[in-house]
Structures are given as structure tokens and as C-alpha cells.
PyMOL Python script that loads the backbone (N, CA, C, O; Angstrom):
from pymol import cmd

cmd.read_pdbstr("""\
ATOM      1  N   MET A   1     -10.835 -15.392   3.718  1.00  0.00           N
ATOM      2  CA  MET A   1     -10.777 -16.569   2.554  1.00  0.00           C
ATOM      3  C   MET A   1      -9.399 -17.331   2.880  1.00  0.00           C
ATOM      4  O   MET A   1      -9.170 -18.225   2.064  1.00  0.00           O
ATOM      5  N   LEU A   2      -8.536 -17.199   3.775  1.00  0.00           N
ATOM      6  CA  LEU A   2      -7.399 -17.796   3.900  1.00  0.00           C
ATOM      7  C   LEU A   2      -7.704 -19.247   4.464  1.00  0.00           C
ATOM      8  O   LEU A   2      -8.232 -19.444   5.558  1.00  0.00           O
ATOM      9  N   ASP A   3      -7.297 -20.256   3.563  1.00  0.00           N
ATOM     10  CA  ASP A   3      -7.563 -21.721   3.971  1.00  0.00           C
ATOM     11  C   ASP A   3      -6.368 -21.978   5.109  1.00  0.00           C
ATOM     12  O   ASP A   3      -5.159 -21.808   4.948  1.00  0.00           O
ATOM     13  N   PRO A   4      -6.968 -22.374   6.139  1.00  0.00           N
ATOM     14  CA  PRO A   4      -6.113 -22.619   7.542  1.00  0.00           C
ATOM     15  C   PRO A   4      -5.216 -23.983   7.239  1.00  0.00           C
ATOM     16  O   PRO A   4      -4.149 -24.138   7.832  1.00  0.00           O
ATOM     17  N   VAL A   5      -5.583 -24.724   6.519  1.00  0.00           N
ATOM     18  CA  VAL A   5      -4.882 -26.001   6.161  1.00  0.00           C
ATOM     19  C   VAL A   5      -3.644 -25.629   5.363  1.00  0.00           C
ATOM     20  O   VAL A   5      -2.482 -25.694   5.763  1.00  0.00           O
ATOM     21  N   THR A   6      -4.088 -25.217   4.134  1.00  0.00           N
ATOM     22  CA  THR A   6      -3.115 -24.956   3.055  1.00  0.00           C
ATOM     23  C   THR A   6      -2.334 -23.520   3.292  1.00  0.00           C
ATOM     24  O   THR A   6      -1.233 -23.312   2.783  1.00  0.00           O
ATOM     25  N   GLY A   7      -2.935 -22.660   4.023  1.00  0.00           N
ATOM     26  CA  GLY A   7      -2.290 -21.358   3.864  1.00  0.00           C
ATOM     27  C   GLY A   7      -2.439 -20.476   2.697  1.00  0.00           C
ATOM     28  O   GLY A   7      -1.648 -19.549   2.518  1.00  0.00           O
ATOM     29  N   THR A   8      -3.423 -20.721   1.887  1.00  0.00           N
ATOM     30  CA  THR A   8      -3.520 -20.069   0.623  1.00  0.00           C
ATOM     31  C   THR A   8      -4.765 -19.512   0.473  1.00  0.00           C
ATOM     32  O   THR A   8      -5.655 -20.051   1.131  1.00  0.00           O
ATOM     33  N   CYS A   9      -5.101 -18.483  -0.287  1.00  0.00           N
ATOM     34  CA  CYS A   9      -6.343 -17.818  -0.331  1.00  0.00           C
ATOM     35  C   CYS A   9      -7.439 -18.368  -1.339  1.00  0.00           C
ATOM     36  O   CYS A   9      -7.171 -18.427  -2.539  1.00  0.00           O
ATOM     37  N   ASP A  10      -8.529 -18.722  -0.908  1.00  0.00           N
ATOM     38  CA  ASP A  10      -9.377 -19.382  -1.718  1.00  0.00           C
ATOM     39  C   ASP A  10      -9.990 -18.398  -2.752  1.00  0.00           C
ATOM     40  O   ASP A  10     -10.700 -18.793  -3.676  1.00  0.00           O
ATOM     41  N   LEU A  11      -9.722 -17.291  -2.575  1.00  0.00           N
ATOM     42  CA  LEU A  11     -10.186 -16.153  -3.564  1.00  0.00           C
ATOM     43  C   LEU A  11      -9.256 -15.799  -4.577  1.00  0.00           C
ATOM     44  O   LEU A  11      -9.603 -15.142  -5.559  1.00  0.00           O
ATOM     45  N   TYR A  12      -8.011 -16.223  -4.382  1.00  0.00           N
ATOM     46  CA  TYR A  12      -6.796 -15.422  -5.070  1.00  0.00           C
ATOM     47  C   TYR A  12      -7.164 -15.306  -6.682  1.00  0.00           C
ATOM     48  O   TYR A  12      -6.884 -14.263  -7.273  1.00  0.00           O
ATOM     49  N   ALA A  13      -7.724 -16.277  -7.294  1.00  0.00           N
ATOM     50  CA  ALA A  13      -7.868 -16.065  -8.784  1.00  0.00           C
ATOM     51  C   ALA A  13      -8.794 -14.926  -8.967  1.00  0.00           C
ATOM     52  O   ALA A  13      -8.587 -14.162  -9.910  1.00  0.00           O
ATOM     53  N   ALA A  14      -9.807 -14.724  -8.155  1.00  0.00           N
ATOM     54  CA  ALA A  14     -10.844 -13.674  -8.542  1.00  0.00           C
ATOM     55  C   ALA A  14     -10.778 -12.826  -7.229  1.00  0.00           C
ATOM     56  O   ALA A  14     -11.844 -12.681  -6.631  1.00  0.00           O
ATOM     57  N   ARG A  15      -9.642 -12.244  -6.706  1.00  0.00           N
ATOM     58  CA  ARG A  15      -9.524 -11.481  -5.497  1.00  0.00           C
ATOM     59  C   ARG A  15      -9.807  -9.992  -5.731  1.00  0.00           C
ATOM     60  O   ARG A  15      -9.444  -9.414  -6.755  1.00  0.00           O
ATOM     61  N   PRO A  16     -10.448  -9.424  -4.769  1.00  0.00           N
ATOM     62  CA  PRO A  16     -10.735  -8.111  -4.976  1.00  0.00           C
ATOM     63  C   PRO A  16      -9.655  -7.043  -5.121  1.00  0.00           C
ATOM     64  O   PRO A  16      -8.498  -7.331  -4.814  1.00  0.00           O
ATOM     65  N   VAL A  17      -9.959  -5.855  -5.560  1.00  0.00           N
ATOM     66  CA  VAL A  17      -8.791  -4.872  -5.719  1.00  0.00           C
ATOM     67  C   VAL A  17      -7.952  -4.728  -4.507  1.00  0.00           C
ATOM     68  O   VAL A  17      -6.730  -4.619  -4.605  1.00  0.00           O
ATOM     69  N   GLN A  18      -8.525  -4.723  -3.442  1.00  0.00           N
ATOM     70  CA  GLN A  18      -7.721  -4.555  -2.228  1.00  0.00           C
ATOM     71  C   GLN A  18      -6.608  -5.569  -2.092  1.00  0.00           C
ATOM     72  O   GLN A  18      -5.443  -5.280  -1.819  1.00  0.00           O
ATOM     73  N   CYS A  19      -7.095  -6.837  -2.319  1.00  0.00           N
ATOM     74  CA  CYS A  19      -6.069  -7.818  -2.071  1.00  0.00           C
ATOM     75  C   CYS A  19      -5.015  -7.636  -3.369  1.00  0.00           C
ATOM     76  O   CYS A  19      -3.809  -7.805  -3.185  1.00  0.00           O
ATOM     77  N   ARG A  20      -5.471  -7.332  -4.506  1.00  0.00           N
ATOM     78  CA  ARG A  20      -4.523  -7.366  -5.827  1.00  0.00           C
ATOM     79  C   ARG A  20      -3.403  -6.397  -5.408  1.00  0.00           C
ATOM     80  O   ARG A  20      -2.215  -6.615  -5.641  1.00  0.00           O
ATOM     81  N   THR A  21      -3.941  -5.154  -4.679  1.00  0.00           N
ATOM     82  CA  THR A  21      -2.830  -4.084  -4.486  1.00  0.00           C
ATOM     83  C   THR A  21      -2.017  -4.219  -3.237  1.00  0.00           C
ATOM     84  O   THR A  21      -0.972  -3.607  -3.017  1.00  0.00           O
ATOM     85  N   PHE A  22      -2.667  -5.180  -2.348  1.00  0.00           N
ATOM     86  CA  PHE A  22      -1.769  -5.494  -1.152  1.00  0.00           C
ATOM     87  C   PHE A  22      -0.680  -6.414  -1.467  1.00  0.00           C
ATOM     88  O   PHE A  22      -0.743  -7.361  -2.252  1.00  0.00           O
ATOM     89  N   GLY A  23       0.516  -5.970  -0.642  1.00  0.00           N
ATOM     90  CA  GLY A  23       1.628  -6.823  -0.700  1.00  0.00           C
ATOM     91  C   GLY A  23       2.676  -6.874  -1.559  1.00  0.00           C
ATOM     92  O   GLY A  23       3.450  -7.831  -1.603  1.00  0.00           O
ATOM     93  N   PRO A  24       2.769  -5.735  -2.369  1.00  0.00           N
ATOM     94  CA  PRO A  24       3.901  -5.441  -3.299  1.00  0.00           C
ATOM     95  C   PRO A  24       5.134  -5.358  -2.546  1.00  0.00           C
ATOM     96  O   PRO A  24       5.147  -4.697  -1.508  1.00  0.00           O
ATOM     97  N   PRO A  25       6.211  -5.978  -2.969  1.00  0.00           N
ATOM     98  CA  PRO A  25       7.637  -5.736  -2.169  1.00  0.00           C
ATOM     99  C   PRO A  25       7.930  -4.265  -1.968  1.00  0.00           C
ATOM    100  O   PRO A  25       8.044  -3.503  -2.928  1.00  0.00           O
ATOM    101  N   MET A  26       8.049  -3.883  -0.735  1.00  0.00           N
ATOM    102  CA  MET A  26       8.259  -2.494  -0.219  1.00  0.00           C
ATOM    103  C   MET A  26       9.386  -2.409   0.519  1.00  0.00           C
ATOM    104  O   MET A  26       9.615  -3.376   1.246  1.00  0.00           O
ATOM    105  N   ARG A  27      10.272  -1.366   0.526  1.00  0.00           N
ATOM    106  CA  ARG A  27      11.343  -0.950   1.660  1.00  0.00           C
ATOM    107  C   ARG A  27      10.657  -0.521   2.768  1.00  0.00           C
ATOM    108  O   ARG A  27       9.698   0.245   2.671  1.00  0.00           O
ATOM    109  N   ASP A  28      11.138  -1.025   4.004  1.00  0.00           N
ATOM    110  CA  ASP A  28      10.811  -0.497   5.350  1.00  0.00           C
ATOM    111  C   ASP A  28      11.653   0.644   5.721  1.00  0.00           C
ATOM    112  O   ASP A  28      12.404   1.190   4.913  1.00  0.00           O
ATOM    113  N   GLU A  29      11.518   1.025   7.025  1.00  0.00           N
ATOM    114  CA  GLU A  29      12.210   2.168   7.458  1.00  0.00           C
ATOM    115  C   GLU A  29      13.766   1.961   7.466  1.00  0.00           C
ATOM    116  O   GLU A  29      14.540   2.916   7.395  1.00  0.00           O
ATOM    117  N   GLU A  30      14.152   0.727   7.551  1.00  0.00           N
ATOM    118  CA  GLU A  30      15.647   0.263   7.642  1.00  0.00           C
ATOM    119  C   GLU A  30      16.142  -0.158   6.186  1.00  0.00           C
ATOM    120  O   GLU A  30      17.288  -0.580   6.035  1.00  0.00           O
ATOM    121  N   GLY A  31      15.297  -0.041   5.166  1.00  0.00           N
ATOM    122  CA  GLY A  31      15.814  -0.413   3.863  1.00  0.00           C
ATOM    123  C   GLY A  31      15.546  -1.633   3.459  1.00  0.00           C
ATOM    124  O   GLY A  31      15.735  -1.840   2.261  1.00  0.00           O
ATOM    125  N   HIS A  32      15.084  -2.676   4.230  1.00  0.00           N
ATOM    126  CA  HIS A  32      14.723  -4.013   4.076  1.00  0.00           C
ATOM    127  C   HIS A  32      13.608  -4.267   3.093  1.00  0.00           C
ATOM    128  O   HIS A  32      12.531  -3.694   3.258  1.00  0.00           O
ATOM    129  N   LEU A  33      13.780  -5.017   2.172  1.00  0.00           N
ATOM    130  CA  LEU A  33      12.619  -5.352   1.161  1.00  0.00           C
ATOM    131  C   LEU A  33      11.646  -6.264   1.826  1.00  0.00           C
ATOM    132  O   LEU A  33      12.040  -7.391   2.122  1.00  0.00           O
ATOM    133  N   THR A  34      10.270  -5.867   2.129  1.00  0.00           N
ATOM    134  CA  THR A  34       9.338  -6.675   2.637  1.00  0.00           C
ATOM    135  C   THR A  34       8.392  -7.004   1.939  1.00  0.00           C
ATOM    136  O   THR A  34       8.096  -6.175   1.079  1.00  0.00           O
ATOM    137  N   VAL A  35       7.576  -8.239   1.990  1.00  0.00           N
ATOM    138  CA  VAL A  35       6.594  -8.605   1.085  1.00  0.00           C
ATOM    139  C   VAL A  35       5.652  -9.280   1.836  1.00  0.00           C
ATOM    140  O   VAL A  35       5.923  -9.665   2.973  1.00  0.00           O
ATOM    141  N   CYS A  36       4.271  -9.518   1.179  1.00  0.00           N
ATOM    142  CA  CYS A  36       3.430 -10.255   1.556  1.00  0.00           C
ATOM    143  C   CYS A  36       3.722 -11.767   1.179  1.00  0.00           C
ATOM    144  O   CYS A  36       3.821 -12.218   0.037  1.00  0.00           O
ATOM    145  N   GLU A  37       3.854 -12.532   2.506  1.00  0.00           N
ATOM    146  CA  GLU A  37       4.344 -13.921   2.452  1.00  0.00           C
ATOM    147  C   GLU A  37       3.338 -14.795   1.479  1.00  0.00           C
ATOM    148  O   GLU A  37       3.775 -15.629   0.687  1.00  0.00           O
ATOM    149  N   LEU A  38       2.257 -14.566   1.602  1.00  0.00           N
ATOM    150  CA  LEU A  38       1.281 -15.304   0.677  1.00  0.00           C
ATOM    151  C   LEU A  38       1.323 -15.066  -0.679  1.00  0.00           C
ATOM    152  O   LEU A  38       0.995 -15.969  -1.448  1.00  0.00           O
ATOM    153  N   CYS A  39       1.684 -13.961  -1.105  1.00  0.00           N
ATOM    154  CA  CYS A  39       1.867 -13.368  -2.446  1.00  0.00           C
ATOM    155  C   CYS A  39       3.286 -14.112  -3.184  1.00  0.00           C
ATOM    156  O   CYS A  39       3.310 -14.538  -4.338  1.00  0.00           O
ATOM    157  N   PHE A  40       4.234 -14.139  -2.380  1.00  0.00           N
ATOM    158  CA  PHE A  40       5.481 -14.532  -2.947  1.00  0.00           C
ATOM    159  C   PHE A  40       6.097 -15.866  -2.246  1.00  0.00           C
ATOM    160  O   PHE A  40       7.237 -15.853  -1.783  1.00  0.00           O
ATOM    161  N   THR A  41       5.329 -16.929  -2.205  1.00  0.00           N
ATOM    162  CA  THR A  41       5.665 -18.107  -1.440  1.00  0.00           C
ATOM    163  C   THR A  41       6.850 -18.834  -2.188  1.00  0.00           C
ATOM    164  O   THR A  41       7.763 -19.408  -1.596  1.00  0.00           O
ATOM    165  N   ASN A  42       6.732 -18.746  -3.498  1.00  0.00           N
ATOM    166  CA  ASN A  42       7.640 -19.609  -4.179  1.00  0.00           C
ATOM    167  C   ASN A  42       8.534 -18.591  -5.084  1.00  0.00           C
ATOM    168  O   ASN A  42       9.192 -19.036  -6.025  1.00  0.00           O
ATOM    169  N   ALA A  43       8.530 -17.492  -4.825  1.00  0.00           N
ATOM    170  CA  ALA A  43       9.601 -16.420  -5.345  1.00  0.00           C
ATOM    171  C   ALA A  43      10.914 -16.493  -4.953  1.00  0.00           C
ATOM    172  O   ALA A  43      11.213 -16.757  -3.789  1.00  0.00           O
ATOM    173  N   SER A  44      11.821 -16.259  -5.910  1.00  0.00           N
ATOM    174  CA  SER A  44      13.189 -16.128  -5.417  1.00  0.00           C
ATOM    175  C   SER A  44      13.394 -14.683  -5.257  1.00  0.00           C
ATOM    176  O   SER A  44      12.725 -13.788  -5.772  1.00  0.00           O
ATOM    177  N   ALA A  45      14.528 -14.556  -4.381  1.00  0.00           N
ATOM    178  CA  ALA A  45      14.986 -13.091  -3.933  1.00  0.00           C
ATOM    179  C   ALA A  45      14.955 -12.099  -5.306  1.00  0.00           C
ATOM    180  O   ALA A  45      14.548 -10.937  -5.325  1.00  0.00           O
ATOM    181  N   GLU A  46      15.444 -12.798  -6.342  1.00  0.00           N
ATOM    182  CA  GLU A  46      15.402 -11.953  -7.662  1.00  0.00           C
ATOM    183  C   GLU A  46      14.012 -11.537  -8.186  1.00  0.00           C
ATOM    184  O   GLU A  46      13.772 -10.413  -8.628  1.00  0.00           O
ATOM    185  N   GLU A  47      13.185 -12.465  -8.106  1.00  0.00           N
ATOM    186  CA  GLU A  47      11.881 -12.307  -8.646  1.00  0.00           C
ATOM    187  C   GLU A  47      11.316 -11.223  -7.644  1.00  0.00           C
ATOM    188  O   GLU A  47      10.681 -10.308  -8.169  1.00  0.00           O
ATOM    189  N   VAL A  48      11.459 -11.206  -6.321  1.00  0.00           N
ATOM    190  CA  VAL A  48      10.977 -10.372  -5.503  1.00  0.00           C
ATOM    191  C   VAL A  48      11.295  -8.991  -5.603  1.00  0.00           C
ATOM    192  O   VAL A  48      10.498  -8.083  -5.367  1.00  0.00           O
ATOM    193  N   ALA A  49      12.690  -8.828  -6.021  1.00  0.00           N
ATOM    194  CA  ALA A  49      13.369  -7.593  -6.092  1.00  0.00           C
ATOM    195  C   ALA A  49      12.732  -7.059  -7.451  1.00  0.00           C
ATOM    196  O   ALA A  49      12.379  -5.882  -7.526  1.00  0.00           O
ATOM    197  N   ARG A  50      12.594  -7.895  -8.475  1.00  0.00           N
ATOM    198  CA  ARG A  50      11.986  -7.326  -9.851  1.00  0.00           C
ATOM    199  C   ARG A  50      10.520  -6.577  -9.534  1.00  0.00           C
ATOM    200  O   ARG A  50      10.122  -5.676 -10.272  1.00  0.00           O
ATOM    201  N   CYS A  51       9.847  -6.970  -8.515  1.00  0.00           N
ATOM    202  CA  CYS A  51       8.394  -6.584  -8.266  1.00  0.00           C
ATOM    203  C   CYS A  51       8.440  -5.498  -7.267  1.00  0.00           C
ATOM    204  O   CYS A  51       7.402  -5.157  -6.699  1.00  0.00           O
ATOM    205  N   GLU A  52       9.612  -4.909  -7.002  1.00  0.00           N
ATOM    206  CA  GLU A  52       9.677  -3.732  -5.791  1.00  0.00           C
ATOM    207  C   GLU A  52       8.729  -2.514  -6.337  1.00  0.00           C
ATOM    208  O   GLU A  52       8.811  -1.995  -7.450  1.00  0.00           O
ATOM    209  N   MET A  53       7.940  -2.228  -5.441  1.00  0.00           N
ATOM    210  CA  MET A  53       7.089  -1.008  -5.814  1.00  0.00           C
ATOM    211  C   MET A  53       7.992   0.365  -5.693  1.00  0.00           C
ATOM    212  O   MET A  53       8.690   0.651  -4.720  1.00  0.00           O
ATOM    213  N   ASP A  54       7.866   0.977  -6.620  1.00  0.00           N
ATOM    214  CA  ASP A  54       8.664   2.321  -6.447  1.00  0.00           C
ATOM    215  C   ASP A  54       7.855   3.234  -5.559  1.00  0.00           C
ATOM    216  O   ASP A  54       6.680   3.530  -5.777  1.00  0.00           O
ATOM    217  N   GLN A  55       8.562   3.647  -4.561  1.00  0.00           N
ATOM    218  CA  GLN A  55       7.936   4.617  -3.675  1.00  0.00           C
ATOM    219  C   GLN A  55       8.679   6.240  -3.861  1.00  0.00           C
ATOM    220  O   GLN A  55       8.832   7.011  -2.913  1.00  0.00           O
ATOM    221  N   GLY A  56       9.049   6.514  -5.168  1.00  0.00           N
ATOM    222  CA  GLY A  56       9.400   7.722  -5.304  1.00  0.00           C
ATOM    223  C   GLY A  56       8.553   8.898  -5.216  1.00  0.00           C
ATOM    224  O   GLY A  56       8.974  10.055  -5.221  1.00  0.00           O
ATOM    225  N   TRP A  57       7.126   8.480  -5.122  1.00  0.00           N
ATOM    226  CA  TRP A  57       5.985   9.422  -4.936  1.00  0.00           C
ATOM    227  C   TRP A  57       6.008  10.013  -3.407  1.00  0.00           C
ATOM    228  O   TRP A  57       5.359  11.024  -3.143  1.00  0.00           O
ATOM    229  N   ARG A  58       6.727   9.386  -2.486  1.00  0.00           N
ATOM    230  CA  ARG A  58       6.474   9.692  -1.093  1.00  0.00           C
ATOM    231  C   ARG A  58       6.972  11.164  -0.809  1.00  0.00           C
ATOM    232  O   ARG A  58       6.245  11.808  -0.053  1.00  0.00           O
ATOM    233  N   PRO A  59       8.058  11.774  -1.280  1.00  0.00           N
ATOM    234  CA  PRO A  59       8.403  13.085  -1.000  1.00  0.00           C
ATOM    235  C   PRO A  59       7.276  13.953  -1.483  1.00  0.00           C
ATOM    236  O   PRO A  59       6.888  14.899  -0.797  1.00  0.00           O
ATOM    237  N   LEU A  60       6.695  13.632  -2.746  1.00  0.00           N
ATOM    238  CA  LEU A  60       5.646  14.611  -3.204  1.00  0.00           C
ATOM    239  C   LEU A  60       4.383  14.538  -2.193  1.00  0.00           C
ATOM    240  O   LEU A  60       3.725  15.558  -1.989  1.00  0.00           O
ATOM    241  N   GLU A  61       4.060  13.324  -1.571  1.00  0.00           N
ATOM    242  CA  GLU A  61       3.128  13.123  -0.860  1.00  0.00           C
ATOM    243  C   GLU A  61       3.201  14.042   0.649  1.00  0.00           C
ATOM    244  O   GLU A  61       2.293  14.640   1.225  1.00  0.00           O
ATOM    245  N   ASP A  62       4.452  13.910   0.967  1.00  0.00           N
ATOM    246  CA  ASP A  62       4.801  14.695   2.287  1.00  0.00           C
ATOM    247  C   ASP A  62       4.643  16.008   2.038  1.00  0.00           C
ATOM    248  O   ASP A  62       4.131  16.719   2.904  1.00  0.00           O
ATOM    249  N   ALA A  63       5.111  16.608   0.657  1.00  0.00           N
ATOM    250  CA  ALA A  63       5.090  17.945   0.624  1.00  0.00           C
ATOM    251  C   ALA A  63       3.574  18.608   0.433  1.00  0.00           C
ATOM    252  O   ALA A  63       3.272  19.754   0.766  1.00  0.00           O
ATOM    253  N   LEU A  64       2.769  17.718  -0.123  1.00  0.00           N
ATOM    254  CA  LEU A  64       1.322  17.974  -0.520  1.00  0.00           C
ATOM    255  C   LEU A  64       0.431  18.051   1.021  1.00  0.00           C
ATOM    256  O   LEU A  64      -0.477  18.848   1.257  1.00  0.00           O
ATOM    257  N   ILE A  65       0.944  17.040   1.928  1.00  0.00           N
ATOM    258  CA  ILE A  65       0.292  17.042   3.089  1.00  0.00           C
ATOM    259  C   ILE A  65       0.766  18.174   4.032  1.00  0.00           C
ATOM    260  O   ILE A  65       0.030  18.751   4.832  1.00  0.00           O
ATOM    261  N   ALA A  66       2.026  18.412   3.854  1.00  0.00           N
ATOM    262  CA  ALA A  66       2.372  19.810   4.635  1.00  0.00           C
ATOM    263  C   ALA A  66       1.767  21.087   4.251  1.00  0.00           C
ATOM    264  O   ALA A  66       1.421  21.996   5.006  1.00  0.00           O
ATOM    265  N   GLN A  67       1.677  21.025   2.828  1.00  0.00           N
ATOM    266  CA  GLN A  67       1.017  22.396   2.329  1.00  0.00           C
ATOM    267  C   GLN A  67      -0.577  22.519   2.660  1.00  0.00           C
ATOM    268  O   GLN A  67      -1.145  23.579   2.923  1.00  0.00           O
ATOM    269  N   ALA A  68      -1.199  21.209   2.596  1.00  0.00           N
ATOM    270  CA  ALA A  68      -2.651  21.120   3.032  1.00  0.00           C
ATOM    271  C   ALA A  68      -2.650  21.523   4.497  1.00  0.00           C
ATOM    272  O   ALA A  68      -3.444  22.397   4.844  1.00  0.00           O
ATOM    273  N   GLU A  69      -1.851  20.980   5.375  1.00  0.00           N
ATOM    274  CA  GLU A  69      -1.932  21.209   6.808  1.00  0.00           C
ATOM    275  C   GLU A  69      -1.475  22.787   7.128  1.00  0.00           C
ATOM    276  O   GLU A  69      -1.781  23.279   8.214  1.00  0.00           O
ATOM    277  N   SER A  70      -0.862  23.418   6.310  1.00  0.00           N
ATOM    278  CA  SER A  70      -0.436  24.831   6.665  1.00  0.00           C
ATOM    279  C   SER A  70      -1.669  25.831   6.235  1.00  0.00           C
ATOM    280  O   SER A  70      -1.733  27.005   6.600  1.00  0.00           O
ATOM    281  N   ASP A  71      -2.596  25.202   5.433  1.00  0.00           N
ATOM    282  CA  ASP A  71      -3.583  26.137   5.117  1.00  0.00           C
ATOM    283  C   ASP A  71      -4.788  26.478   6.070  1.00  0.00           C
ATOM    284  O   ASP A  71      -5.602  25.587   6.314  1.00  0.00           O
ATOM    285  N   PRO A  72      -4.899  27.408   6.479  1.00  0.00           N
ATOM    286  CA  PRO A  72      -5.929  27.585   7.870  1.00  0.00           C
ATOM    287  C   PRO A  72      -7.218  27.063   7.441  1.00  0.00           C
ATOM    288  O   PRO A  72      -7.971  26.681   8.337  1.00  0.00           O
ATOM    289  N   VAL A  73      -7.623  26.973   6.188  1.00  0.00           N
ATOM    290  CA  VAL A  73      -9.002  26.403   5.822  1.00  0.00           C
ATOM    291  C   VAL A  73      -8.956  25.044   6.298  1.00  0.00           C
ATOM    292  O   VAL A  73      -9.991  24.615   6.807  1.00  0.00           O
ATOM    293  N   ASN A  74      -7.938  24.274   6.229  1.00  0.00           N
ATOM    294  CA  ASN A  74      -7.970  22.891   6.563  1.00  0.00           C
ATOM    295  C   ASN A  74      -7.781  22.536   7.995  1.00  0.00           C
ATOM    296  O   ASN A  74      -7.513  21.391   8.359  1.00  0.00           O
ATOM    297  N   ALA A  75      -7.970  23.843   9.031  1.00  0.00           N
ATOM    298  CA  ALA A  75      -7.544  23.614  10.233  1.00  0.00           C
ATOM    299  C   ALA A  75      -8.586  22.881  11.199  1.00  0.00           C
ATOM    300  O   ALA A  75      -8.354  22.337  12.279  1.00  0.00           O
ATOM    301  N   ALA A  76      -9.923  23.030  10.446  1.00  0.00           N
ATOM    302  CA  ALA A  76     -11.018  22.503  11.195  1.00  0.00           C
ATOM    303  C   ALA A  76     -11.137  21.009  10.779  1.00  0.00           C
ATOM    304  O   ALA A  76     -10.551  20.551   9.798  1.00  0.00           O
ATOM    305  N   PRO A  77     -12.093  20.152  11.757  1.00  0.00           N
ATOM    306  CA  PRO A  77     -12.191  18.756  11.298  1.00  0.00           C
ATOM    307  C   PRO A  77     -12.742  18.607   9.923  1.00  0.00           C
ATOM    308  O   PRO A  77     -13.537  19.421   9.454  1.00  0.00           O
ATOM    309  N   THR A  78     -12.353  17.660   9.342  1.00  0.00           N
ATOM    310  CA  THR A  78     -13.122  17.570   7.667  1.00  0.00           C
ATOM    311  C   THR A  78     -13.893  16.496   7.501  1.00  0.00           C
ATOM    312  O   THR A  78     -13.475  15.390   7.843  1.00  0.00           O
ATOM    313  N   LEU A  79     -14.998  16.645   7.011  1.00  0.00           N
ATOM    314  CA  LEU A  79     -16.082  15.645   6.609  1.00  0.00           C
ATOM    315  C   LEU A  79     -15.886  15.443   5.181  1.00  0.00           C
ATOM    316  O   LEU A  79     -15.795  16.418   4.434  1.00  0.00           O
ATOM    317  N   ILE A  80     -15.811  14.195   4.726  1.00  0.00           N
ATOM    318  CA  ILE A  80     -15.755  13.934   3.241  1.00  0.00           C
ATOM    319  C   ILE A  80     -16.603  14.832   2.510  1.00  0.00           C
ATOM    320  O   ILE A  80     -16.190  15.560   1.608  1.00  0.00           O
ATOM    321  N   ALA A  81     -18.049  14.764   2.991  1.00  0.00           N
ATOM    322  CA  ALA A  81     -19.021  15.572   1.948  1.00  0.00           C
ATOM    323  C   ALA A  81     -18.530  16.916   2.013  1.00  0.00           C
ATOM    324  O   ALA A  81     -18.372  17.543   0.966  1.00  0.00           O
ATOM    325  N   PHE A  82     -18.283  17.404   3.071  1.00  0.00           N
ATOM    326  CA  PHE A  82     -17.770  18.935   2.801  1.00  0.00           C
ATOM    327  C   PHE A  82     -16.622  19.018   2.065  1.00  0.00           C
ATOM    328  O   PHE A  82     -16.497  20.009   1.346  1.00  0.00           O
ATOM    329  N   ALA A  83     -15.654  18.098   2.088  1.00  0.00           N
ATOM    330  CA  ALA A  83     -14.425  18.247   1.353  1.00  0.00           C
ATOM    331  C   ALA A  83     -14.921  18.110  -0.116  1.00  0.00           C
ATOM    332  O   ALA A  83     -14.372  18.756  -1.010  1.00  0.00           O
ATOM    333  N   LEU A  84     -15.872  17.340  -0.342  1.00  0.00           N
ATOM    334  CA  LEU A  84     -16.188  17.130  -1.814  1.00  0.00           C
ATOM    335  C   LEU A  84     -16.782  18.438  -2.465  1.00  0.00           C
ATOM    336  O   LEU A  84     -16.640  18.730  -3.652  1.00  0.00           O
ATOM    337  N   THR A  85     -17.420  19.136  -1.597  1.00  0.00           N
ATOM    338  CA  THR A  85     -18.410  20.292  -2.145  1.00  0.00           C
ATOM    339  C   THR A  85     -17.288  21.406  -2.190  1.00  0.00           C
ATOM    340  O   THR A  85     -17.653  22.468  -2.694  1.00  0.00           O
ATOM    341  N   ARG A  86     -16.079  21.342  -1.778  1.00  0.00           N
ATOM    342  CA  ARG A  86     -15.252  22.734  -1.793  1.00  0.00           C
ATOM    343  C   ARG A  86     -14.849  22.921  -3.082  1.00  0.00           C
ATOM    344  O   ARG A  86     -14.191  23.916  -3.385  1.00  0.00           O
TER     345      ARG A  86
END
""", "prot")
cmd.dss("prot")
cmd.show_as("cartoon", "prot")
cmd.util.cbc("prot")
cmd.orient("prot")
């Protein structure tokens, strides 16, 4: 739904959840603050910085993934339906 002439999203006002949650300013591996250019076209660096997504949850995610991968029950291929019935 990206307008090729204006470079804007025609659905922005009624955009789906996926679009609303895509593009928050986040730090990359080098620590640079990156953003979705379409969401922050007229934003100053200070405005972008105020919107930075807190990624403090990443260490917990890594620990939970490591814990799940160390469980022999999780060694086989996983099907969503099977996982939901466990």
C-alpha cells in the first residue's frame, strides 16, 4: 500500500497491527539507533530517541531459548498443534 509517488502508506491511518508494531527505533549490533524511514520522515533525532524501544527483554529471551533447547523433549521437530497440546 506504499504510494510510489509520495512514498507514503495509503493505509497509515487504519494500518494493521503488524504495521503499527513495525519500525520502532531500535539499536543495531553496533549500537546505532535505526528506524523505519516511513514512520519517522519528519522526526528530529531527539524525537526518534524518545521513541526508542527498550530491548531489556533480550537476555531473558536468550536464557529461555537456551533452556528450551537444552530440554531433550524439545529435540524433535516441533509442530504448532503438538506444542499447543503439551
